[in-house]
C-alpha positions in Angstrom: 132.0 94.5 -146.3 129.1 95.3 -148.6 127.9 99.4 -148.5 125.5 99.2 -147.2 127.5 97.9 -143.5 129.3 100.6 -143.9 127.4 102.9 -143.4 124.5 100.5 -141.6 124.7 102.7 -137.6 123.7 100.4 -134.7 120.4 99.6 -133.6 118.8 102.1 -131.3 117.9 99.0 -129.3 122.2 98.8 -129.5 122.3 102.6 -128.2 120.0 102.6 -125.5 120.0 100.7 -122.6 116.6 98.6 -122.8 117.6 95.3 -121.8 120.9 95.1 -120.0 121.5 93.9 -116.9 121.1 95.7 -113.3 125.4 94.3 -112.9 126.7 95.8 -116.1 124.6 98.6 -116.0 126.6 99.4 -112.5 130.1 98.0 -114.2 129.2 100.6 -117.0 128.9 103.5 -114.5 132.0 102.5 -112.3 133.7 102.9 -115.4 132.5 106.4 -116.7 133.4 106.9 -112.4 137.2 105.6 -113.1 137.7 108.0 -116.5 136.3 111.1 -114.8 138.4 110.1 -111.6 141.5 109.6 -114.3 140.3 113.3 -115.7 140.4 114.6 -112.6 143.6 113.4 -111.2 145.1 114.0 -113.8 144.6 117.8 -113.9 145.6 118.5 -110.5 148.1 116.2 -110.1 150.4 119.2 -111.4 152.9 120.9 -108.7 152.6 124.2 -111.1 148.6 124.5 -111.3 147.6 127.0 -109.2 144.1 128.0 -108.6 143.1 129.6 -111.7 145.2 127.0 -113.6 143.1 124.2 -111.6 139.3 126.1 -112.0 140.1 126.4 -115.5 140.7 122.1 -115.4 138.0 121.2 -113.9 136.1 123.3 -116.3 137.3 120.9 -119.1 136.7 118.1 -117.8 133.3 119.1 -116.9 132.9 120.1 -120.7 133.9 116.7 -121.4 131.8 115.1 -119.7 128.9 117.1 -120.7 129.8 116.9 -124.3 130.7 112.5 -123.9 126.9 113.2 -122.7 125.2 114.9 -125.8 127.3 112.5 -128.1 125.8 109.2 -126.2 122.3 111.6 -127.3 123.3 112.1 -131.1 124.4 108.7 -131.4 121.5 107.6 -130.3 119.6 109.6 -132.4 121.3 108.4 -135.3 122.3 112.2 -136.2 125.8 111.4 -138.2 126.8 115.5 -138.4 126.2 116.2 -135.0 128.2 113.2 -133.8 131.5 114.4 -135.7 130.8 117.6 -134.2 130.9 116.1 -130.7 133.5 114.1 -131.2 135.8 116.6 -132.9 135.0 119.0 -129.7 136.2 115.9 -127.8 139.2 115.5 -129.6 140.3 119.0 -129.6 139.4 119.1 -126.0 142.9 116.4 -125.9 145.2 118.6 -128.2 144.3 121.6 -125.8 145.1 119.4 -122.9 148.2 118.3 -124.6 149.1 121.7 -125.2 149.1 123.2 -121.2 151.0 120.0 -119.9 147.3 118.1 -119.0 149.0 114.6 -120.8 146.9 112.7 -118.3 143.5 113.8 -119.0 144.7 114.2 -123.1 145.5 111.0 -123.4 142.5 109.5 -121.1 139.2 111.4 -124.2 142.2 110.1 -127.0 141.1 105.9 -125.9 138.3 106.9 -125.3 136.7 108.8 -128.5 138.3 105.9 -130.3 136.2 103.6 -128.3 133.3 105.2 -128.6 133.2 106.1 -132.4 133.4 102.7 -133.0 130.8 101.3 -130.7 128.7 104.1 -132.4 128.8 105.6 -135.6 128.8 103.7 -138.5 132.1 102.0 -139.6 132.4 104.8 -142.6 132.6 107.2 -139.9 134.1 105.2 -137.0 137.4 104.6 -138.5 139.0 107.9 -139.7 138.5 108.9 -135.9 139.4 106.3 -134.3 142.2 106.5 -136.5 143.2 109.8 -135.4 141.4 109.5 -131.7 144.5 106.4 -131.6 147.2 107.4 -134.0 147.3 110.8 -131.2 147.7 108.5 -128.3 150.6 106.8 -129.4 152.5 109.9 -130.8 152.1 111.3 -127.5 152.3 108.5 -125.0 156.1 107.8 -123.6 155.8 103.9 -124.0 157.8 102.0 -125.6 156.6 101.3 -129.1 156.1 97.7 -128.8 153.2 98.5 -125.6 152.1 101.6 -127.3 151.4 99.1 -130.0 150.1 96.5 -128.0 147.1 98.8 -126.4 146.0 101.0 -129.2 145.7 97.4 -130.9 143.6 95.8 -127.5 141.9 99.8 -127.7 140.3 99.2 -131.1 139.4 95.1 -130.3 137.8 96.0 -127.3 135.9 99.6 -129.6 134.6 97.0 -131.9 134.3 94.0 -129.7 131.4 96.2 -127.8 130.1 97.4 -131.4 129.1 93.8 -131.8 127.4 93.1 -128.2 125.4 96.4 -129.0 123.6 94.8 -132.0 123.4 91.3 -130.6 121.6 92.7 -127.8 119.8 95.2 -130.3 118.9 91.9 -132.1 117.8 90.3 -129.0 116.0 93.0 -128.2 113.9 93.2 -131.2 113.1 89.6 -131.3 111.8 89.7 -128.5 109.3 93.1 -129.2 108.1 90.8 -132.4 107.8 88.0 -129.3 105.5 89.7 -128.2 103.7 91.0 -130.5 103.8 87.9 -131.8 102.0 86.4 -128.8 99.5 89.8 -128.2 98.6 88.6 -131.9 98.3 84.9 -131.2 95.7 86.0 -127.5 93.8 88.4 -129.8 93.3 85.8 -132.5 92.4 82.9 -130.3 89.9 85.7 -127.8 88.3 86.1 -131.0 87.7 82.3 -132.3 86.2 82.0 -129.0 84.4 84.4 -129.6 83.0 82.9 -132.6 82.1 79.6 -130.6 80.4 81.8 -128.4 78.6 83.4 -131.5 78.0 80.3 -133.1 76.6 78.5 -130.1 74.1 81.1 -129.2 72.9 81.3 -132.7 72.6 77.4 -133.1 71.0 77.0 -130.2 68.1 80.5 -129.6 67.8 80.9 -133.9 65.7 78.2 -134.3 64.6 77.9 -130.9 62.7 81.6 -130.7 62.0 81.0 -134.8 59.6 78.5 -134.0 58.0 79.8 -131.1 57.3 83.1 -133.1 55.2 80.9 -135.9 53.2 79.4 -132.7 53.2 83.1 -131.5 51.8 84.6 -135.4 49.4 81.3 -135.7 48.0 82.9 -131.6 48.0 86.0 -133.2 46.2 85.4 -135.8 43.5 83.0 -134.9 43.0 85.7 -131.9 42.1 88.0 -134.4 40.0 85.7 -136.1 37.7 84.7 -132.9 39.1 81.2 -133.3 37.8 79.1 -129.8 39.6 79.3 -126.8 40.7 75.8 -127.3 43.0 76.0 -130.7 44.8 79.6 -129.3 45.8 77.8 -126.3 47.2 74.7 -127.9 49.1 77.4 -129.8 51.1 79.3 -127.0 51.2 75.7 -125.2 53.0 74.9 -128.0 55.3 78.4 -128.0 55.6 78.0 -124.0 57.3 74.6 -125.3 59.7 75.8 -127.6 60.8 78.7 -124.9 61.3 75.7 -122.8 63.8 73.8 -124.9 65.2 76.8 -126.0 66.2 77.3 -122.5 67.6 74.5 -121.8 69.3 74.4 -124.7 71.1 77.9 -123.9 72.1 75.7 -120.2 73.5 73.0 -122.5 75.3 75.2 -124.7 76.6 77.4 -122.0 77.5 73.8 -119.9 80.1 73.3 -123.8 81.0 76.5 -123.6 82.5 76.0 -119.5 83.3 72.9 -120.4 81.0 70.8 -118.0 79.5 68.3 -120.5 77.1 65.8 -119.9 78.2 62.2 -121.7 77.4 62.1 -125.3 75.1 58.6 -125.6 73.1 60.5 -122.4 73.0 63.6 -124.4 71.3 61.8 -127.7 69.6 59.2 -125.6 67.8 62.2 -123.8 67.3 64.0 -126.9 65.0 61.4 -128.2 63.2 60.5 -125.2 59.8 61.9 -126.2 60.2 61.4 -129.7 57.8 58.7 -130.6 59.6 55.9 -133.0 62.9 57.4 -132.3 66.1 55.2 -130.9 69.9 55.3 -130.9 72.3 52.5 -131.8 76.0 53.8 -130.4 78.8 51.6 -132.3 82.7 51.3 -131.6 84.8 52.2 -128.6 83.1 54.9 -126.4 85.4 57.8 -125.5 85.1 61.2 -124.0 85.6 64.0 -127.1 87.1 67.2 -127.6 84.6 69.6 -126.5 84.4 71.1 -130.2 83.5 68.0 -132.0 81.0 66.7 -128.8 79.5 69.7 -129.7 78.9 69.7 -133.4 77.5 66.2 -132.7 75.0 67.6 -131.0 74.2 70.4 -133.0 73.6 68.8 -135.4 71.7 65.8 -133.9 69.3 69.0 -132.8 69.4 70.4 -135.6 68.7 67.5 -138.0 65.8 66.0 -135.6 63.9 69.9 -135.9 64.4 69.4 -139.7 62.5 65.3 -139.1 59.5 67.6 -136.9 59.0 70.7 -139.5 59.4 67.9 -142.8 58.5 64.4 -141.9 56.0 64.8 -139.4 55.5 61.2 -137.7 58.8 59.4 -139.2 60.5 57.2 -137.3 63.9 58.3 -137.0 67.2 56.3 -136.3 70.9 57.6 -135.0 73.7 55.8 -135.3 76.6 56.8 -133.2 79.9 55.1 -134.6 83.3 55.1 -132.9 86.4 54.7 -135.2 89.6 55.3 -134.8 90.1 58.8 -136.1 86.9 59.9 -136.1 83.5 60.0 -135.3 80.3 59.4 -137.3 76.8 60.8 -136.5 74.0 59.1 -139.0 70.7 60.3 -138.0 68.2 59.0 -140.9 64.1 59.5 -140.9 61.6 57.0 -142.8 59.6 59.7 -144.0 57.0 61.6 -143.6 54.3 64.5 -144.0 55.5 68.3 -143.6 55.5 69.3 -140.3 53.4 72.5 -139.0 56.6 74.3 -138.9 57.7 73.3 -142.1 59.3 76.7 -143.6 59.3 78.9 -140.1 63.3 78.3 -140.9 65.7 76.0 -138.5 67.5 78.9 -137.2 71.2 77.9 -139.3 70.2 74.5 -141.4 71.8 72.3 -143.7 74.9 75.1 -144.3 75.6 75.6 -140.5 75.9 72.0 -140.2 78.7 71.8 -142.7 80.0 74.7 -141.4 80.6 73.1 -138.1 82.1 70.6 -139.6 84.7 72.1 -141.9 85.6 74.5 -139.1 87.1 71.4 -137.4 88.1 69.1 -140.7 85.0 67.1 -141.0 82.7 66.8 -143.2 78.5 66.3 -144.0 76.6 64.3 -146.3 72.9 65.6 -146.9 69.9 63.6 -148.6 67.6 61.5 -149.6 67.9 57.6 -149.2 65.8 54.5 -149.9 63.3 55.5 -147.5 63.3 59.6 -146.2 66.3 61.6 -145.5 69.6 60.8 -143.3 71.8 63.3 -142.5 75.6 62.1 -141.5 78.4 63.7 -140.2 82.2 63.0 -139.8 84.2 64.6 -137.5 88.3 63.6 -136.9 88.9 62.8 -133.2 
């Protein structure tokens, strides 16, 4: 054994009552009551004991019980000096009981001290105490030497087995506490990830919609200040209302996505391009349901890509291609090029950077850049 093993206290979990089943607690109390009964029986099973002697014996038994309870408390608090002092008091009570003719209680006290020391003290302190207690038991026991030796060995083994059992229970309690802490941290992390996802969805939906509305409303304000005609002002207000209506629809779609209630991806893309001239959708591969995060990533990238086309390539033809392969889904949004739209410079909410971050969070990728005719955005998400 190493020096640390010799000086190591049993853990507080091992010395406490946590993790002890109800039957074991009842058995422990039964043993304590049995020991108390043996002490009382040994104290009063003397024909020559009078009233005064009986009272003294009863006081000694109560004192031994109080000292034993204090010993259990000090060992739980890992207070070595106090524990050794209390153990010395118990051994002294045993010696006093033997000296006054109460051999039965003395033998019970010596046995209890030997077993409890091995169970609850560091081994470096427990072995001397146990040796003294069991040696005293052997010296004053009237049984034959072989029986006495077997009893001493049995009690020493019992004390050590109780120690190992308590340490195993304490280790299990620590593992249980660690597991609970890990589960709590995992739950907190999952909640944080969910809050992040909800925040990302709200940002992606509302940011570009609100920014476009602000552009139209600001333009309307400037037209009013400059005395423009009613039709031009109304055109801007109607455009802002349309952006608000689209933002509300997208918000509802995002809420449905957060609840896991998503329309088929192909239907969503078809509806997305239904109001745009020169836009079409092509779906290839075996269609199948996608995880909510992957499906939502495809939807958001398609929305943002079409928003960028309206901003930067007004009048361009747009082709959306959705391809299902064995291990991934690919979305390509290609435009034929065009003139800058009226929303150029309004900001797209989260743009290419946000699209790329969304793809990378899912282990995918996003590529964007010019091609032969216009601009193409390609999203790949593993599924």
